[in-house]
C-alpha positions as CSV (number, residue, x, y, z in Angstrom):
1,M,57.4,-92.7,22.6
2,A,55.3,-91.5,19.7
3,K,56.2,-88.4,17.6
4,V,53.9,-85.2,18.3
5,G,51.7,-84.3,15.7
6,I,50.9,-80.7,14.5
7,S,47.8,-79.3,13.1
8,E,48.1,-76.1,10.9
9,L,45.6,-73.2,11.5
10,A,46.8,-70.6,8.8
11,I,43.9,-70.7,6.7
12,R,40.9,-71.0,9.4
13,D,41.7,-69.7,12.9
14,A,44.9,-67.7,12.3
15,H,43.3,-65.4,9.9
16,Q,40.0,-65.4,11.8
17,S,41.7,-64.1,14.8
18,L,44.2,-61.7,13.0
19,H,41.9,-60.5,10.3
20,A,38.4,-61.0,11.1
21,T,38.2,-64.1,9.0
22,R,38.7,-62.1,5.9
23,M,41.1,-64.3,3.8
24,T,40.1,-65.2,0.4
25,T,40.1,-68.7,-1.2
26,A,42.3,-67.2,-4.0
27,D,45.1,-66.3,-1.3
28,M,44.8,-69.9,0.0
29,L,44.8,-72.2,-3.1
30,P,48.7,-71.1,-4.3
31,I,50.3,-72.4,-1.3
32,C,48.2,-75.5,-0.9
33,D,50.8,-77.6,-2.8
34,K,53.2,-77.1,-0.3
35,L,51.0,-77.3,2.9
36,D,50.1,-80.7,1.7
37,K,53.8,-81.9,1.5
38,V,54.5,-81.0,5.2
39,G,53.1,-83.9,7.0
40,Y,50.5,-82.3,9.3
41,K,48.3,-84.2,11.4
42,Y,45.3,-82.0,10.4
43,I,45.0,-78.7,8.2
44,E,42.1,-76.7,9.7
45,G,40.4,-75.2,6.9
46,W,36.7,-74.5,7.3
47,G,34.2,-74.1,10.1
48,G,34.3,-71.5,12.8
49,A,33.5,-67.9,11.1
50,T,34.7,-68.9,7.8
51,Y,31.3,-69.9,6.4
52,D,29.7,-66.8,7.7
53,S,32.4,-64.6,6.4
54,C,32.2,-66.1,3.0
55,I,28.7,-65.3,2.6
56,R,28.6,-61.9,4.6
57,F,31.7,-60.2,3.4
58,L,33.8,-62.0,0.7
59,N,30.9,-63.0,-1.8
60,E,32.1,-66.6,-1.7
61,D,30.4,-69.9,-1.7
62,P,31.8,-71.6,1.5
63,W,31.1,-75.0,-0.1
64,E,33.1,-74.1,-3.1
65,R,35.8,-73.1,-0.7
66,L,35.7,-76.6,0.9
67,R,35.7,-78.5,-2.3
68,K,38.6,-76.5,-3.7
69,L,40.5,-77.1,-0.7
70,H,39.8,-80.7,-0.5
71,A,40.9,-81.0,-4.1
72,A,44.2,-79.0,-3.5
73,L,45.0,-80.9,-0.3
74,P,44.6,-84.6,-1.2
75,N,47.2,-86.1,1.3
76,N,45.7,-84.1,4.2
77,K,42.5,-84.3,6.2
78,I,40.9,-81.0,6.6
79,M,39.5,-80.2,9.9
80,M,36.6,-78.1,10.7
81,L,35.3,-76.3,13.8
82,L,31.7,-77.2,14.4
83,R,29.5,-75.5,17.2
84,A,27.6,-78.7,17.9
85,Q,23.9,-78.0,17.6
86,N,24.6,-74.5,16.7
87,L,26.4,-75.8,13.4
88,L,28.0,-72.4,12.1
89,G,25.3,-70.1,13.3
90,Y,24.4,-68.4,16.6
91,K,21.2,-70.6,17.7
92,H,20.4,-74.2,17.9
93,Y,19.2,-76.0,14.6
94,A,16.9,-79.0,14.5
95,D,18.4,-82.6,14.7
96,D,17.7,-83.2,11.0
97,V,19.4,-80.0,9.8
98,V,22.4,-81.0,12.1
99,E,22.6,-84.4,10.6
100,K,22.2,-83.4,7.0
101,F,24.9,-80.6,7.3
102,V,27.2,-82.9,8.9
103,E,26.6,-85.5,6.3
104,T,27.4,-83.2,3.4
105,A,30.5,-81.5,5.2
106,A,31.9,-84.9,5.1
107,K,31.0,-85.9,1.6
108,N,32.7,-82.3,0.4
109,G,35.9,-82.8,2.0
110,I,36.0,-82.6,5.9
111,G,38.2,-85.3,7.1
112,C,38.0,-84.4,11.0
113,F,35.2,-82.6,12.8
114,R,36.1,-80.7,15.9
115,I,32.9,-80.5,17.9
116,F,32.4,-78.2,20.8
117,D,29.8,-76.5,22.8
118,A,30.0,-73.1,24.3
119,C,28.6,-74.4,27.7
120,N,30.3,-77.7,27.7
121,D,26.8,-79.5,27.8
122,P,27.2,-82.9,26.0
123,R,23.6,-82.8,25.4
124,N,24.0,-80.1,22.8
125,M,26.9,-82.1,21.4
126,E,25.2,-85.4,21.1
127,C,23.3,-85.1,17.5
128,A,26.4,-83.6,15.8
129,T,28.6,-86.4,17.4
130,K,26.4,-89.2,16.2
131,A,26.2,-87.9,12.6
132,A,29.9,-87.1,12.4
133,K,30.6,-90.9,13.6
134,K,28.2,-92.0,11.0
135,S,30.0,-90.1,8.2
136,G,33.2,-92.2,8.9
137,V,35.5,-89.5,9.3
138,D,37.6,-88.4,12.5
139,V,35.5,-87.1,15.4
140,Q,37.2,-84.8,18.1
141,M,35.2,-83.4,20.9
142,A,36.5,-80.3,22.6
143,I,36.4,-79.0,26.0
144,S,36.0,-75.4,25.9
145,Y,38.6,-74.1,28.4
146,A,37.7,-71.4,31.0
147,V,39.0,-70.1,34.3
148,T,36.4,-69.8,36.8
149,P,35.5,-71.2,40.2
150,F,33.4,-73.7,38.8
151,H,35.8,-75.2,36.1
152,T,38.3,-77.7,37.5
153,N,40.7,-80.3,36.1
154,E,38.4,-83.0,37.7
155,K,35.3,-81.7,35.8
156,Y,37.2,-81.4,32.5
157,A,38.3,-85.0,32.8
158,E,34.9,-86.2,33.7
159,L,33.8,-84.3,30.6
160,A,36.6,-86.2,28.6
161,K,35.1,-89.5,29.8
162,T,31.8,-88.6,28.7
163,Y,33.2,-87.5,25.3
164,A,35.0,-91.1,25.2
165,D,31.6,-92.7,25.7
166,F,30.1,-90.8,23.0
167,G,32.6,-92.3,20.7
168,A,35.0,-89.4,20.3
169,D,38.4,-90.6,18.5
170,S,40.3,-87.8,20.3
171,I,39.9,-85.1,22.8
172,C,40.7,-81.3,22.4
173,I,41.6,-78.9,25.2
174,K,40.3,-75.6,23.4
175,D,42.0,-72.6,25.2
176,M,40.3,-69.9,23.1
177,S,41.5,-67.2,25.1
178,G,45.2,-68.2,26.0
179,L,44.4,-68.6,29.5
180,L,45.9,-72.1,29.8
181,K,49.1,-71.7,31.9
182,P,52.0,-74.1,31.5
183,Y,51.9,-76.0,34.6
184,E,48.1,-76.1,34.5
185,A,48.4,-77.6,31.1
186,Y,50.6,-80.3,32.3
187,D,48.0,-81.0,35.0
188,L,45.1,-81.0,32.8
189,V,46.4,-83.2,30.3
190,K,47.6,-85.7,32.9
191,A,44.1,-85.7,34.5
192,I,42.5,-86.3,31.1
193,K,45.0,-89.1,30.1
194,A,44.2,-90.8,33.5
195,K,40.4,-90.9,32.6
196,V,40.4,-91.8,28.7
197,D,42.8,-93.7,26.6
198,L,42.4,-91.4,23.6
199,P,44.7,-88.9,21.7
200,V,44.8,-85.3,23.3
201,E,45.2,-82.3,21.3
202,I,45.9,-78.8,22.6
203,H,44.5,-75.5,21.0
204,S,45.8,-72.4,22.7
205,H,45.8,-68.9,21.5
206,A,49.0,-66.6,21.9
207,T,47.0,-63.5,23.3
208,T,48.6,-63.6,26.7
209,G,52.1,-64.8,25.8
210,L,51.6,-68.2,27.4
211,S,50.9,-70.5,24.5
212,V,54.6,-71.7,23.5
213,A,55.3,-72.6,27.0
214,S,51.9,-74.3,27.8
215,L,52.2,-76.3,24.7
216,L,55.5,-77.6,25.5
217,K,54.5,-78.4,29.1
218,G,51.2,-80.2,27.6
219,I,53.3,-82.3,25.4
220,E,55.5,-83.3,28.3
221,A,52.4,-84.5,30.0
222,G,51.3,-86.7,27.1
223,A,49.5,-84.3,24.6
224,D,49.6,-86.1,21.2
225,I,48.9,-83.3,18.9
226,V,49.2,-79.5,19.1
227,D,47.7,-76.7,17.3
228,T,50.1,-74.1,15.6
229,A,50.0,-71.3,12.9
230,I,52.8,-70.8,10.4
231,S,55.2,-68.1,11.9
232,S,54.0,-65.1,9.6
233,M,50.5,-65.8,10.6
234,S,51.2,-66.4,14.3
235,M,51.3,-64.8,17.7
236,G,49.0,-61.8,19.1
237,T,45.5,-63.1,18.9
238,S,46.5,-66.0,16.8
239,H,48.7,-69.0,17.8
240,S,52.0,-70.2,18.6
241,P,54.5,-70.2,15.6
242,T,54.7,-73.7,13.7
243,E,58.4,-73.6,13.0
244,T,59.1,-72.6,16.6
245,I,57.2,-75.6,18.0
246,V,58.9,-78.0,15.4
247,E,62.4,-76.7,16.2
248,M,62.0,-76.9,20.0
249,L,61.0,-80.6,19.6
250,K,63.6,-81.5,17.1
251,G,66.0,-84.3,18.0
252,T,63.9,-85.1,21.2
253,D,61.4,-88.0,21.8
254,Y,58.8,-85.6,20.8
255,D,60.4,-84.6,17.3
256,T,57.4,-83.8,14.9
257,G,59.4,-84.9,11.9
258,L,58.4,-81.7,9.8
259,D,60.7,-80.0,7.4
260,T,61.7,-76.6,8.7
261,K,62.9,-75.6,5.2
262,L,59.3,-76.2,3.8
263,L,57.8,-74.7,6.5
264,L,59.9,-71.5,6.0
265,E,58.9,-71.3,2.3
266,I,55.0,-71.4,3.5
267,A,55.7,-68.6,6.0
268,A,57.3,-66.5,3.1
269,Y,54.2,-66.8,1.2
270,F,52.0,-65.8,4.0
271,R,54.2,-63.0,4.8
272,D,53.2,-61.5,1.5
273,V,49.6,-62.5,1.6
274,R,49.2,-60.9,5.2
275,K,49.9,-57.5,3.5
276,H,46.5,-57.7,1.5
277,Y,44.8,-57.5,5.0
278,S,46.6,-54.8,6.8
279,S,43.5,-52.7,7.1
280,L,41.7,-55.5,9.0
281,E,44.8,-56.2,11.2
282,S,44.2,-56.7,15.1
283,A,45.8,-54.1,17.3
284,F,46.6,-56.9,19.7
285,L,49.8,-58.1,18.0
286,G,51.7,-58.5,21.1
287,A,50.9,-60.1,24.5
288,D,48.0,-58.6,26.1
289,T,48.0,-59.7,29.7
290,R,44.4,-58.0,30.3
291,I,43.0,-61.0,28.8
292,L,43.8,-63.0,31.8
293,L,41.1,-61.2,33.5
294,S,38.7,-60.5,30.6
295,Q,39.1,-63.8,29.2
296,V,38.1,-62.8,25.7
297,P,38.9,-65.3,22.8
298,G,41.3,-64.2,20.2
299,G,38.7,-64.4,17.3
300,M,36.1,-62.5,19.5
301,L,38.8,-59.8,20.4
302,S,39.5,-58.8,16.8
303,N,35.9,-58.8,15.7
304,L,34.9,-56.8,18.9
305,E,37.7,-54.3,18.2
306,S,36.3,-53.9,14.5
307,Q,32.5,-53.6,15.6
308,L,33.6,-50.9,18.4
309,K,35.2,-48.9,15.5
310,Q,32.2,-49.5,13.2
311,M,30.0,-47.8,15.9
312,G,32.5,-44.8,16.4
313,A,33.4,-46.5,19.9
314,G,37.1,-47.6,19.2
315,D,38.4,-45.7,22.1
316,K,36.3,-47.9,24.5
317,M,38.1,-51.1,24.1
318,D,39.8,-50.5,27.6
319,A,36.3,-49.9,29.2
320,V,34.8,-52.8,27.5
321,L,37.6,-55.1,28.6
322,E,37.1,-53.9,32.2
323,E,33.4,-54.4,32.2
324,L,33.8,-57.9,30.8
325,P,34.5,-59.8,34.1
326,K,31.5,-58.5,35.7
327,V,29.1,-59.5,33.1
328,H,30.9,-62.9,32.9
329,K,30.3,-63.4,36.7
330,D,26.5,-62.2,36.3
331,A,26.1,-64.6,33.4
332,G,27.1,-67.7,35.5
333,Y,31.0,-67.9,34.3
334,V,29.9,-69.5,30.9
335,P,33.0,-70.2,28.8
336,L,33.6,-67.2,26.3
337,V,33.4,-68.9,23.0
338,T,31.1,-68.4,20.0
339,P,28.1,-68.0,20.5
340,T,28.2,-67.0,24.2
């Protein structure tokens, strides 16, 4: 059996989920030499809210960040999260804008585009996918995972088949809220694998405390790659700890082959870096099972918390989380992921 690949999220989704995407490029570059030696499948370093945050809050050029990371990680493919026709904004853009953006991102260092649509509508993904295929880098198409009366394993598997027909190189199960339960992960991976002969990657947040078990069951069902975050940037609204997953699989048919000693050195670095962002730290650092009902994604949760505080309504979080399922139903059970 092939070994399981690990995609590291420390310099993108982990800090987006924990610190509202405020990590600076200057805090990323010193550790890139060690990150580059680990042997990850991908290092996620761009996309999502990083583009917005660089411009809005950090006074950084997001393109310069990408070029610097690309230069500092010569042995790794940098993954970016792309919102399909939304690109990195909150509305649909014209096809020519999408095509040029994807082309330019590939030229500046993106090695894998993870493309998703908040509505799981392939029509919104077609232009970005074609442009990514044309760029010659890896194209991964993601299923935005939601738990509703309308989202079933059969429908997800059919969606994966559509992605395969689009020319996807791999499929991602994107569990942005930590809703994917272990045995459901097993069944979902099996259902997708029965439909498509493509690698499957699992992305699951640790918000509800389910993610470590869900990754393991997904791997047992045949998942080829899993997303993790180095331990000092893990758990809470972030992701399962890289070292934990590596150690769980060590000596088995699923052994990742990654060096735990090197990972511990990386964890020590980020443990110090994390102190720089303590004022932005999400209050959701343990397992928050309220999310099983509200279904709020990790990155959305930390931003929602921050926005409520800015409006002098920081004490209203419980009421907001209680209201969300009602709004979710009224809105037609759309998956809760940017920009919905």
